C-alpha positions in Angstrom: 0.0 0.0 0.0 1.3 3.5 -0.8 2.6 5.5 2.1 0.7 8.6 3.4 3.1 11.1 1.7 2.7 9.6 -1.8 -1.1 9.4 -1.3 -1.2 13.0 -0.3 1.0 14.0 -3.2 -1.2 12.2 -5.8 -4.3 13.5 -4.1 -3.2 17.1 -4.3 -2.3 16.8 -8.0 -5.9 15.9 -8.7 -7.3 19.1 -7.2 -8.9 21.2 -10.0 -10.7 24.0 -8.1 -8.4 27.0 -7.6 -7.9 28.5 -4.1 -10.3 31.2 -3.0 -9.4 34.8 -4.0 -10.4 37.9 -2.1 -13.6 38.2 -4.2 -14.6 34.7 -3.3 -14.5 35.1 0.5 -17.8 35.0 2.2 -18.4 37.0 5.4 -19.6 35.2 8.4 -22.9 37.1 8.3 -23.7 36.2 4.6 -25.9 33.3 3.6 -23.8 30.2 2.5 -23.9 29.7 -1.2 -24.9 26.4 -2.9 -22.2 24.5 -4.8 -24.0 25.5 -8.1 -24.0 29.2 -7.1 -20.3 29.1 -6.1 -19.4 27.4 -9.4 -21.3 30.0 -11.4 -19.7 32.9 -9.5 -16.3 31.5 -10.2 -17.0 31.0 -13.9 -17.1 27.2 -13.7 -19.6 24.7 -15.1 -21.7 23.1 -12.4 -21.2 19.5 -13.7 -17.5 20.1 -14.0 -17.4 21.2 -10.4 -19.2 18.0 -9.4 -16.7 15.8 -11.3 -13.9 17.7 -9.7 -15.2 16.9 -6.2 -15.8 13.3 -7.1 -12.2 13.0 -8.3 -11.0 14.1 -4.9 -12.9 11.3 -3.1 -10.6 8.5 -2.1 -11.2 5.3 -4.2 -13.1 2.5 -2.5 -10.6 -0.1 -1.2 -11.2 -3.4 -3.0 -12.0 -6.4 -0.8 -10.1 -9.5 -1.7 -11.2 -13.0 -0.6 -8.9 -16.0 -1.0 -11.0 -19.1 -1.0 -9.8 -22.7 -0.5 -11.7 -25.9 -1.0 -10.6 -28.6 1.3 -11.3 -32.3 2.0 -9.3 -34.1 4.7 -6.4 -31.8 4.3 -5.5 -31.3 8.0 -1.8 -32.0 7.4 -1.4 -29.2 4.9 -4.1 -26.6 5.5 -2.4 -24.8 8.4 0.7 -24.1 6.3 -1.3 -23.1 3.3 -3.4 -20.6 5.3 -0.4 -19.2 7.2 1.6 -18.6 4.0 -1.4 -16.8 2.4 -1.8 -14.6 5.5 1.9 -13.8 5.5 1.9 -12.9 1.8 -1.3 -10.8 1.8 -0.2 -8.8 4.9 2.6 -7.4 2.7 0.4 -6.3 -0.1 -1.8 -3.2 -0.7 -4.8 -5.3 0.3 -3.4 -6.0 3.8 -6.4 -4.3 5.5 -9.1 -5.5 3.1 -8.6 -9.3 2.6 -9.8 -12.5 4.2 -9.2 -16.2 3.8 -12.2 -18.6 3.6 -11.8 -22.4 3.7 -14.8 -24.4 2.5 -14.6 -27.8 4.2 -16.3 -30.4 2.0 -17.4 -32.8 4.7 -13.9 -33.7 6.0 -13.7 -36.5 8.6 -10.4 -35.2 10.0 -9.5 -32.0 11.8 -9.3 -29.8 8.6 -12.0 -27.3 9.7 -10.5 -26.8 13.2 -7.0 -26.6 11.9 -7.9 -24.0 9.3 -9.8 -21.9 11.8 -6.9 -22.0 14.2 -4.6 -20.9 11.4 -6.7 -17.7 10.9 -9.2 -18.7 8.2 -12.9 -18.3 8.2 -14.4 -21.8 7.8 -17.6 -23.0 6.2 -18.3 -26.8 6.4 -20.6 -29.0 4.3 -22.5 -31.6 6.2 -21.1 -34.2 3.9 -18.8 -34.6 0.9 -20.5 -32.9 -2.1 -17.6 -32.8 -4.6 -15.4 -30.1 -6.2 -18.1 -28.4 -8.4 -20.6 -28.0 -5.5 -17.8 -26.8 -3.2 -16.8 -24.1 -5.8 -20.4 -22.9 -6.0 -20.5 -22.6 -2.2 -17.3 -20.6 -2.4 -18.8 -18.2 -4.9 -22.0 -17.7 -2.9 -20.0 -16.9 0.3 -17.7 -14.5 -1.5 -20.5 -12.6 -3.1 -22.5 -12.4 0.1 -19.4 -11.1 1.9 -18.9 -8.3 -0.6 -15.8 -9.5 -2.4 -14.5 -7.4 -5.2 -11.8 -9.8 -6.1 -11.8 -13.6 -5.6 -8.6 -15.7 -5.5 -9.0 -19.5 -5.7 -6.3 -21.7 -4.4 -6.0 -25.3 -3.3 -5.4 -26.8 0.2 -2.6 -29.2 -0.7 0.2 -26.6 -0.9 1.1 -27.2 -4.6 0.3 -23.7 -5.6 2.6 -21.0 -4.1 1.1 -18.3 -1.9 3.9 -16.0 -3.0 2.4 -15.9 -6.5 -1.0 -14.6 -5.5 0.2 -11.0 -6.1 1.0 -11.9 -9.7 -2.7 -12.7 -10.2 -3.8 -9.6 -8.5 -1.5 -7.5 -10.5 -3.0 -8.7 -13.8 -6.5 -7.9 -12.4 -5.2 -4.4 -11.7 -4.1 -4.2 -15.3 -7.7 -4.6 -16.5 -8.1 -8.4 -16.9 -11.2 -10.1 -15.6 -10.0 -13.7 -15.2 -6.4 -14.5 -14.5 -5.2 -18.1 -14.7 -2.0 -19.5 -13.1 -0.5 -21.6 -15.9 1.7 -24.5 -14.7 2.8 -25.3 -18.3 4.0 -21.7 -18.8 6.0 -22.0 -15.5 7.7 -24.9 -13.9 6.1 -28.2 -12.8 8.0 -30.0 -10.1 6.0 -33.2 -10.6 2.9 -34.3 -12.6 2.1 -37.8 -13.8 2.5 -38.1 -17.5 -1.1 -39.2 -18.1 -2.5 -36.2 -16.2 -0.1 -33.9 -18.1 -1.2 -35.3 -21.4 -4.9 -34.9 -20.5 -4.3 -31.3 -19.3 -2.7 -30.4 -22.6 -5.4 -32.0 -24.6 -8.1 -30.2 -22.6 -6.3 -27.0 -23.1 -6.2 -27.4 -26.9 -9.9 -28.1 -27.0 -10.6 -25.0 -24.8 -8.5 -22.9 -27.1 -10.6 -24.1 -30.1 -13.9 -23.4 -28.3 -13.0 -20.0 -26.8 -10.7 -18.6 -29.4 -8.4 -17.7 -26.6 -4.9 -19.2 -26.2 -5.1 -21.5 -23.1 -2.1 -23.5 -22.0 -3.5 -24.8 -18.7 -7.3 -25.2 -18.7 -7.4 -27.2 -15.5 -5.5 -25.0 -13.2 -7.2 -24.4 -9.8 -5.0 -21.3 -9.1 -6.9 -18.3 -10.5 -8.2 -14.9 -9.6 -11.2 -13.1 -11.0 -13.5 -10.1 -10.5 -16.8 -9.9 -8.8 -18.4 -9.3 -12.2 -17.1 -12.7 -13.4 -18.5 -14.5 -10.4 -21.9 -12.8 -10.6 -22.4 -13.3 -14.3 -21.3 -16.9 -14.8 -23.7 -19.6 -13.6 -21.8 -22.9 -13.5 -23.9 -26.1 -14.3 -21.3 -28.8 -14.2 -21.8 -31.4 -11.4 -18.1 -32.4 -11.0 -15.8 -29.6 -11.9 -15.6 -25.8 -12.5 -12.2 -25.3 -14.2 -13.1 -25.6 -17.9 -16.6 -24.3 -17.7 -15.7 -21.0 -16.0 -13.1 -20.3 -18.8 -15.5 -21.1 -21.6 -18.3 -19.0 -20.2 -16.0 -16.1 -19.4 -14.7 -16.1 -22.9 -18.1 -16.3 -24.5 -19.2 -13.3 -22.3 -16.1 -11.4 -23.7 -14.3 -11.1 -20.3 -10.6 -10.5 -20.6 -8.6 -13.7 -19.8 -4.9 -13.7 -19.0 -2.5 -16.5 -18.1 0.6 -16.0 -15.9 3.4 -18.6 -15.4 3.5 -20.2 -11.9 5.5 -22.8 -10.0 3.7 -26.1 -9.3 5.2 -28.1 -6.4 5.0 -31.8 -5.9 2.2 -32.8 -3.5 3.8 -33.7 -0.1 0.9 -35.9 1.1 -0.2 -38.4 -1.5 -2.9 -37.8 -4.1 -5.6 -35.2 -4.3 -8.6 -35.9 -2.1 -10.9 -33.5 -3.9 -10.3 -35.4 -7.1 -10.0 -39.0 -5.8 -10.6 -40.8 -9.2 -8.5 -39.2 -11.9 -9.7 -41.6 -14.6 -13.4 -41.0 -13.8 -12.7 -37.3 -13.6 -11.2 -37.3 -17.0 -14.1 -39.2 -18.6 -16.6 -36.7 -17.0 -14.5 -33.8 -18.1 -14.5 -35.0 -21.7 -18.2 -35.4 -21.6 -18.4 -31.8 -20.3 -16.2 -30.6 -23.1 -18.4 -32.3 -25.7 -21.4 -30.7 -24.1 -19.8 -27.3 -24.3 -19.0 -27.9 -28.0 -22.6 -28.7 -28.6 -23.9 -25.6 -26.7 -21.4 -23.0 -27.8 -20.2 -24.2 -31.2 -23.1 -26.1 -32.7 -21.9 -25.7 -36.3 -18.6 -27.2 -35.4 -20.2 -30.0 -33.3 -23.1 -31.0 -35.6 -21.4 -29.9 -38.8 -18.3 -32.0 -38.0 -20.4 -35.0 -37.1 -22.6 -34.6 -40.1 -19.6 -34.3 -42.4 -18.1 -37.5 -41.1 -21.4 -39.3 -41.8 -21.8 -37.7 -45.2 -18.2 -38.7 -46.2 -18.9 -42.2 -45.1 -21.9 -42.2 -47.3 -19.9 -41.0 -50.3 -17.2 -43.7 -49.7 -19.9 -46.3 -49.5 -21.3 -45.0 -52.8 -17.8 -45.2 -54.3 -17.5 -48.8 -53.2 -20.9 -49.6 -54.9 -19.7 -48.0 -58.2 -16.5 -49.9 -58.1 -18.5 -53.1 -57.3 -20.2 -52.7 -60.7 -16.8 -53.0 -62.6 -15.1 -55.3 -60.1 -17.8 -57.3 -58.4 -16.9 -58.2 -54.8 -20.5 -58.4 -53.4 -23.2 -60.4 -55.1 -26.1 -58.7 -53.3 -25.3 -55.0 -52.6 -28.7 -54.1 -51.3 -27.6 -53.9 -47.7 -24.7 -51.6 -48.7 -27.1 -49.4 -50.6 -29.3 -49.0 -47.5 -26.2 -48.2 -45.5 -25.1 -45.5 -48.0 -28.5 -43.9 -48.0 -28.5 -43.9 -44.2 -25.1 -42.2 -44.0 -26.1 -39.6 -46.6 -29.5 -38.9 -45.0 -28.3 -38.6 -41.4 -25.2 -36.7 -42.5 -27.1 -34.1 -44.4 -29.7 -33.6 -41.6 -27.1 -33.4 -38.9 -25.4 -30.6 -40.8 -28.7 -28.8 -41.2 -29.3 -29.3 -37.5 -26.0 -27.5 -36.8 -27.1 -24.4 -38.7 -30.6 -24.4 -37.0 -28.9 -24.8 -33.5 -26.5 -21.9 -34.4 -29.4 -19.7 -35.3 -31.3 -20.5 -32.1 -28.2 -19.8 -30.1 -27.8 -16.4 -31.6 -31.4 -15.6 -31.0 
């Protein structure tokens, strides 16, 4: 936060109303003038005087909430919360931030440990999963009046020291800032998970038109406007859906390189089945393609069917000159089916696109 002298200096530079001259002074017995009268007497426009006074008001201090989902993370949550408090107390937001831990039905001492470390804690009565926990986080942050929301994890793989990097990009005018592990350094990530993350990111780039290198990062910061305007519908994750919906609503998205440490205490508990998570995530991606890019989705599927029909027709023509099948009636039916469904699927893509735009 700026010191008092620099604040006073910048404050004084914004003053636009000149000091009172002898002709401006009002006797103690005279009736006080309104702001409009004073502005007119001094040759100023009334609205300009109002703007001048508004400029001199100190800007509202933004409230930052760092939110952490946690499930049976009693071994790591204390260190995570303590590091965040230490970092944030050395930023310009030191007087206007808080840390919230959403305990997703933990059976250990996660909630108590987080509370003792200095975080506010909200606990689910049972384990609801990552997507439901994220929605709880958003509801709490909005009700508490957050202007900026930072989302981190409870396992300590993301570095608290890099939170200011996210906040800086929000100050630069971005709406959603993603901490990209692939732009930075990854201490350890299983090859299958790394491959899946990169594949997801390529698909997200295609859908959104925004270059995304890490579409599954949980380390991100965003404005209140993003949280208010994006309603998440996924039942198992939030990472890809928030990016897609933010891009479609024309929010500015920015990635920054971050350091991703090796997890000290086993595998993630919020995402306990990586294989099942990957399957559900791909289903989610397909659904987003269908909803947000219907021409690509239905058009691509229709073209595949139509090409299969053409190839089948080509086989039937070649069969006339070089007989391979004595009775091609079943192949003729297959060709007609491919061409019929291919054509109508392409038409469906155009209809869905028109409905989406309307």
